[in-house]
C-alpha positions as CSV (number, residue, x, y, z in Angstrom):
1,M,-13.2,-37.2,-6.8
2,I,-13.7,-37.0,-10.1
3,Y,-11.6,-38.1,-12.8
4,V,-10.2,-35.8,-16.1
5,Y,-9.3,-38.0,-19.3
6,C,-7.5,-35.5,-21.6
7,D,-6.0,-36.2,-24.9
8,G,-4.5,-34.2,-28.1
9,A,-4.4,-35.1,-31.6
10,S,-1.9,-34.1,-34.6
11,R,-1.9,-35.3,-37.9
12,G,1.4,-35.2,-39.3
13,N,2.7,-33.5,-35.7
14,P,3.0,-31.0,-36.6
15,G,-0.4,-30.7,-38.7
16,P,-3.9,-30.3,-38.1
17,A,-4.6,-30.5,-34.3
18,S,-7.3,-30.6,-31.5
19,Y,-7.9,-31.9,-27.9
20,G,-10.3,-34.1,-26.6
21,V,-11.5,-33.8,-22.8
22,H,-13.9,-36.6,-21.0
23,I,-14.9,-35.9,-17.4
24,E,-16.8,-38.5,-15.1
25,D,-17.5,-38.9,-11.3
26,A,-16.4,-41.5,-9.1
27,A,-19.4,-44.0,-10.7
28,G,-18.3,-43.7,-14.1
29,G,-21.1,-41.0,-15.1
30,T,-20.3,-38.5,-17.5
31,I,-19.9,-34.7,-16.3
32,A,-18.7,-33.2,-19.5
33,D,-17.4,-34.2,-23.2
34,F,-15.8,-31.7,-25.6
35,G,-13.3,-31.2,-28.1
36,E,-11.8,-28.3,-29.8
37,V,-9.6,-27.7,-33.2
38,L,-6.6,-25.9,-32.6
39,G,-5.2,-25.4,-36.5
40,N,-1.6,-26.8,-36.9
41,Q,0.1,-27.6,-34.0
42,T,2.3,-30.3,-32.4
43,N,0.8,-33.4,-30.5
44,N,2.5,-32.2,-27.2
45,Y,0.7,-28.5,-27.8
46,A,-2.6,-30.3,-28.4
47,E,-2.4,-32.6,-25.2
48,Y,-1.6,-29.5,-22.9
49,Q,-4.3,-27.3,-24.5
50,G,-6.8,-30.2,-23.5
51,V,-5.4,-30.0,-19.9
52,I,-6.0,-26.2,-19.7
53,A,-9.2,-26.5,-21.2
54,A,-10.4,-28.8,-18.8
55,L,-9.2,-27.0,-15.7
56,R,-10.8,-24.0,-16.9
57,F,-14.1,-25.6,-17.3
58,L,-13.8,-26.9,-14.0
59,T,-12.7,-23.8,-12.3
60,A,-16.5,-22.6,-12.9
61,S,-17.8,-25.9,-11.1
62,E,-18.1,-27.2,-7.8
63,H,-15.4,-29.7,-8.3
64,R,-12.0,-29.2,-6.4
65,V,-11.1,-32.8,-5.9
66,V,-9.4,-34.2,-9.2
67,T,-7.6,-37.1,-10.7
68,I,-6.3,-36.1,-14.3
69,R,-5.7,-39.0,-16.7
70,L,-3.2,-38.8,-19.8
71,D,-1.4,-41.4,-22.1
72,S,1.3,-39.0,-22.4
73,K,3.8,-39.4,-19.8
74,L,5.9,-36.6,-21.2
75,V,2.9,-34.0,-20.0
76,V,2.3,-35.8,-16.9
77,E,6.4,-35.8,-15.9
78,Q,6.6,-32.3,-17.0
79,L,3.3,-31.1,-15.1
80,S,4.8,-32.8,-12.1
81,G,7.9,-31.0,-12.4
82,R,10.2,-33.9,-12.5
83,W,11.0,-33.4,-16.4
84,K,12.2,-30.4,-17.9
85,V,10.6,-28.4,-20.4
86,K,12.6,-27.1,-23.3
87,S,10.4,-25.6,-25.9
88,P,9.4,-21.9,-24.7
89,E,6.1,-22.5,-26.1
90,I,5.6,-25.3,-24.2
91,R,7.1,-24.0,-20.8
92,E,4.3,-21.3,-21.4
93,L,1.9,-23.9,-21.6
94,V,3.3,-25.5,-18.3
95,F,3.0,-22.2,-16.6
96,E,-0.7,-21.7,-17.3
97,A,-1.5,-25.1,-16.6
98,S,0.3,-24.6,-13.5
99,Q,-1.7,-21.8,-12.6
100,L,-4.9,-23.2,-13.1
101,L,-3.9,-26.3,-11.1
102,G,-3.4,-24.0,-8.2
103,A,-7.1,-23.7,-7.6
104,F,-7.7,-27.7,-6.9
105,D,-6.5,-30.5,-4.8
106,A,-5.4,-32.5,-8.1
107,S,-3.1,-35.5,-8.8
108,L,-1.9,-36.7,-12.3
109,E,-1.8,-40.1,-13.5
110,W,-0.3,-41.9,-16.7
111,I,-2.4,-44.5,-18.2
112,P,-2.2,-46.7,-21.1
113,R,-3.9,-45.4,-24.7
114,E,-6.4,-48.0,-24.6
115,Q,-7.9,-46.4,-21.2
116,N,-7.9,-43.1,-22.6
117,S,-10.2,-44.0,-25.7
118,I,-13.1,-41.4,-24.9
119,A,-10.9,-38.4,-25.1
120,D,-8.9,-39.9,-27.8
121,A,-12.3,-40.0,-29.8
122,N,-13.5,-36.6,-28.6
123,A,-10.2,-35.2,-30.2
124,N,-10.6,-36.9,-33.3
125,S,-14.6,-35.9,-33.4
126,A,-13.4,-32.0,-33.1
127,L,-10.6,-32.8,-35.6
128,D,-13.2,-34.1,-38.2
129,D,-16.2,-32.3,-37.2
130,G,-15.4,-29.3,-35.4
131,A,-15.3,-27.9,-32.0
132,F,-18.1,-29.3,-29.7
133,H,-19.6,-29.3,-26.0
134,T,-22.0,-31.5,-24.9
135,E,-25.4,-29.4,-24.6
136,D,-26.2,-30.5,-21.0
137,D,-23.1,-29.2,-19.7
138,A,-22.5,-26.0,-21.2
139,L,-21.4,-23.5,-18.7
140,P,-23.2,-19.9,-19.3
141,L,-21.3,-16.9,-20.1
142,S,-20.2,-14.7,-17.4
143,A,-22.2,-11.4,-16.9
144,V,-19.0,-9.3,-17.4
145,Q,-16.8,-10.3,-20.4
146,P,-13.3,-9.1,-21.6
147,R,-13.4,-5.4,-23.0
148,S,-11.4,-7.1,-26.1
149,I,-13.9,-8.8,-28.7
150,R,-10.9,-10.9,-29.6
151,A,-10.4,-12.5,-26.3
152,P,-12.1,-15.9,-25.7
153,R,-15.4,-15.9,-23.8
154,Q,-15.4,-16.3,-20.3
155,H,-17.6,-18.0,-17.9
156,L,-16.0,-17.0,-14.5
157,E,-17.0,-13.6,-13.0
158,P,-13.6,-11.5,-12.9
159,T,-12.0,-10.4,-9.7
160,T,-10.3,-7.0,-10.3
161,I,-7.0,-6.8,-8.5
162,V,-5.5,-3.5,-7.5
163,V,-1.9,-3.9,-6.6
164,I,0.0,-0.8,-4.6
165,R,3.7,-0.7,-3.9
166,H,4.3,1.0,-0.5
167,G,5.3,4.3,0.0
168,S,9.2,5.7,0.1
169,T,11.5,4.8,3.3
170,A,15.0,5.8,4.2
171,S,16.1,2.5,2.4
172,T,14.2,3.3,-0.6
173,T,15.8,7.1,-0.8
174,A,19.4,5.5,0.1
175,N,18.4,2.9,-2.6
176,L,19.2,0.1,-0.1
177,I,18.1,-3.7,-0.4
178,S,15.2,-3.9,1.9
179,G,13.9,-7.2,2.2
180,G,11.2,-9.3,3.5
181,D,13.8,-10.6,6.2
182,G,15.9,-8.1,7.5
183,E,15.5,-4.6,9.0
184,D,11.9,-3.4,8.6
185,P,11.9,0.7,7.6
186,E,8.9,2.5,8.4
187,L,7.5,5.3,5.8
188,N,9.3,8.4,5.7
189,E,7.6,12.0,5.3
190,T,7.6,11.4,1.6
191,G,6.4,7.8,1.9
192,V,3.5,8.8,4.0
193,D,2.5,11.8,1.6
194,E,2.8,9.2,-1.4
195,A,0.5,6.8,0.7
196,I,-2.4,9.4,1.0
197,R,-2.2,10.4,-2.5
198,A,-2.5,6.8,-3.5
199,A,-5.4,6.1,-1.6
200,K,-7.1,9.0,-2.6
201,A,-6.3,7.7,-6.3
202,V,-7.7,4.0,-6.3
203,T,-11.4,5.0,-6.3
204,P,-11.6,7.4,-9.2
205,L,-8.8,5.4,-11.0
206,L,-11.3,2.5,-11.0
207,A,-14.2,4.6,-11.7
208,F,-12.7,5.6,-14.9
209,F,-12.0,2.0,-15.9
210,N,-15.7,1.4,-15.0
211,L,-14.6,-1.5,-12.3
212,P,-16.1,-2.2,-9.1
213,P,-14.8,-0.3,-5.6
214,V,-12.4,-1.6,-3.6
215,S,-14.1,-4.2,-1.2
216,S,-11.2,-5.5,0.8
217,I,-7.5,-4.9,1.6
218,I,-4.9,-7.7,1.7
219,H,-1.4,-6.2,2.7
220,S,2.1,-7.6,3.5
221,P,2.6,-7.6,7.3
222,M,5.9,-5.2,6.7
223,R,5.5,-1.7,8.5
224,R,6.1,0.2,5.2
225,T,3.1,-1.8,3.7
226,T,0.8,-1.6,6.9
227,Q,1.2,2.0,7.0
228,T,0.5,2.2,3.1
229,A,-2.8,0.0,3.6
230,D,-3.6,2.0,6.6
231,A,-3.6,5.3,4.5
232,L,-6.3,3.2,1.9
233,L,-8.6,2.0,4.4
234,E,-8.8,5.7,5.9
235,V,-10.2,6.5,2.5
236,V,-12.4,3.2,1.5
237,G,-13.2,2.1,5.0
238,V,-13.3,-1.8,3.8
239,E,-12.2,-4.6,5.9
240,S,-8.4,-5.3,5.7
241,A,-5.7,-8.0,6.8
242,S,-2.3,-8.8,6.4
243,D,-0.7,-12.0,4.5
244,E,2.9,-13.3,4.6
245,R,2.8,-14.4,0.9
246,L,2.6,-10.5,-0.1
247,R,6.1,-10.0,2.2
248,E,9.0,-8.6,0.1
249,I,11.5,-11.3,-1.6
250,A,14.3,-12.3,1.2
251,F,17.6,-11.1,0.4
252,G,19.5,-12.6,3.2
253,D,22.8,-11.5,3.7
254,W,22.2,-8.8,1.3
255,D,19.7,-6.6,3.2
256,G,20.5,-3.2,4.1
257,K,23.3,-3.1,1.9
258,S,23.8,-1.0,-1.4
259,M,23.2,-2.9,-4.8
260,T,25.9,-0.3,-6.3
261,D,28.4,-1.4,-3.5
262,M,27.1,-5.3,-4.1
263,E,28.0,-5.2,-8.4
264,L,31.4,-4.1,-7.3
265,E,32.0,-6.3,-4.5
266,S,30.2,-9.4,-5.4
267,T,29.9,-8.8,-9.3
268,A,29.9,-12.6,-10.3
269,E,27.4,-13.4,-7.5
270,V,24.9,-10.6,-8.4
271,A,25.0,-11.5,-12.1
272,K,24.3,-15.1,-11.3
273,W,21.1,-14.1,-9.1
274,R,20.1,-11.9,-11.7
275,S,20.2,-14.3,-14.4
276,S,18.4,-17.3,-12.8
277,T,14.7,-17.4,-10.9
278,T,16.2,-20.3,-9.1
279,Q,19.3,-18.8,-7.7
280,K,19.1,-17.6,-4.0
281,S,21.0,-14.5,-2.6
282,P,23.1,-15.9,0.5
283,G,20.8,-16.8,2.9
284,G,17.7,-15.4,1.1
285,E,15.0,-16.9,-1.1
286,S,15.0,-17.3,-4.8
287,V,12.4,-15.5,-7.5
288,L,10.7,-18.8,-8.1
289,E,9.8,-19.2,-4.5
290,L,8.6,-15.7,-4.5
291,Q,6.7,-16.5,-7.3
292,G,5.2,-19.5,-6.0
293,R,3.9,-17.9,-2.9
294,V,2.5,-15.1,-4.5
295,L,0.6,-17.3,-7.0
296,A,-0.8,-19.1,-4.4
297,L,-2.3,-15.9,-3.2
298,I,-3.5,-14.8,-6.2
299,T,-5.2,-17.8,-7.2
300,Q,-7.3,-17.7,-3.8
301,V,-8.1,-14.2,-4.1
302,V,-9.6,-14.9,-7.6
303,S,-11.5,-17.8,-6.4
304,E,-12.9,-16.4,-3.4
305,N,-13.4,-12.5,-5.0
306,Q,-15.6,-13.2,-8.3
307,G,-17.0,-9.8,-9.0
308,K,-15.1,-7.7,-6.5
309,T,-12.2,-6.0,-6.5
310,V,-9.4,-6.4,-3.9
311,A,-6.2,-4.0,-3.2
312,L,-3.0,-5.7,-2.5
313,V,-0.4,-3.4,-0.5
314,T,3.1,-4.9,-1.2
315,H,6.7,-4.7,-2.5
316,M,8.9,-4.4,-5.6
317,M,9.4,-7.9,-6.1
318,P,5.8,-9.3,-5.4
319,S,4.5,-6.7,-7.8
320,R,6.7,-8.0,-10.6
321,A,5.5,-11.4,-9.9
322,I,1.9,-10.3,-10.3
323,A,2.7,-8.3,-13.4
324,K,4.2,-11.3,-15.1
325,L,1.6,-13.5,-14.2
326,A,-0.9,-11.2,-15.5
327,Q,1.0,-10.8,-18.8
328,Q,2.1,-14.4,-18.9
329,S,5.4,-13.4,-19.6
330,A,8.6,-15.2,-20.0
331,E,11.4,-15.4,-17.4
332,S,13.3,-13.3,-19.3
333,T,10.8,-10.1,-18.7
334,Y,10.8,-10.1,-15.0
335,W,13.1,-7.3,-14.6
336,N,11.5,-5.3,-17.2
337,I,9.2,-3.5,-15.0
338,N,9.8,-0.8,-12.2
339,F,7.3,-0.1,-9.7
340,A,7.6,3.4,-8.1
341,P,6.9,3.9,-4.6
342,C,2.8,3.9,-4.2
343,G,2.4,3.2,-7.9
344,I,-0.8,1.7,-8.8
345,S,-1.6,-1.2,-11.1
346,I,-5.1,-2.4,-11.9
347,Y,-5.8,-6.0,-13.4
348,R,-9.2,-8.1,-13.8
349,F,-8.6,-11.7,-13.6
350,F,-11.1,-14.2,-15.4
351,G,-9.8,-16.9,-13.3
352,T,-6.0,-17.4,-13.7
353,G,-6.3,-18.2,-17.3
354,L,-7.2,-14.9,-18.9
355,V,-6.1,-11.3,-17.4
356,E,-6.6,-7.8,-18.7
357,T,-4.4,-5.2,-17.7
358,F,-5.7,-1.6,-17.3
359,A,-2.6,0.2,-15.7
360,I,0.9,-0.8,-14.7
361,N,2.5,1.5,-12.3
362,S,0.4,4.4,-12.5
363,C,2.0,7.5,-10.9
364,A,0.0,10.8,-12.2
365,H,-1.5,11.1,-8.5
366,L,2.2,11.6,-7.1
367,I,2.9,14.5,-9.6
368,Q,3.1,17.5,-7.4
369,G,0.6,20.0,-8.3
């Protein structure tokens, strides 16, 4: 167990702001002290940036069991999911911190201000004298850095993730709802051809971006995704495994029905489902539940495959969840991206804090020549 103390400072609230972090072991020995200036921001913003900075630092260390202590009850309760977050800006910070927390066995504790004096002093030191990091705990930069010179420098070696939606099925062609809990259709003739084309396209597409070749494949256990993954396996010849977390969202009673018919027969119910990530279709699964399992898988894959490329073969809704995670976009953008059968997307994850997007729904390989 290690202990992370975080604090934020904002002179004027909003005003000149900074965060401070103090990390120590169970015996009270210092592991790290650092702080950073943030420009003109609110105190809440600074508090969250302290938590995020601490977790990013620890992601590149061997420490995984942590207690995070803050004197902000608001941050503790919001990150614990007990209090709502109204500010869109803070909501994005909560999402980012929650992503990072997924890599740890972590607990959050509120402490009185007087017990957070070192983190408070670090925040004020950064505000008065500029950003600092104790010399003996500075982390080396990763060998691979983001392509953009404007992106923050990274300490973790990145994990490249290739996301492939399965090929067409009879349900795809008929525009029927096909979830993870209903009938499990196999690829039709068109779908088999799409899977073969996608399998042949992955390696040259990665090479075009100068990214590592596929080292493993993880696929949804459903038939259509398994068949699509098998086509890729024939080309790249690497280890392949199924994972329930990549299964399509469960649609419950809607499975097998036409969405066009559903919009006519259950207009209000469909509209309510589309307008909320917590709303479930009858007997089905919410988008928030889907995002939770997909995030857990991505966090694990990124942590265990630094410097490698992993191909994920999945469905429409998990593909959207991964794209949203990569773009760190708001909930309202969830429905904006369409993924064609056997479309290919490529992301490079530096932990889960920074993600580069190289391709979304690339379909050039599907054009009949």
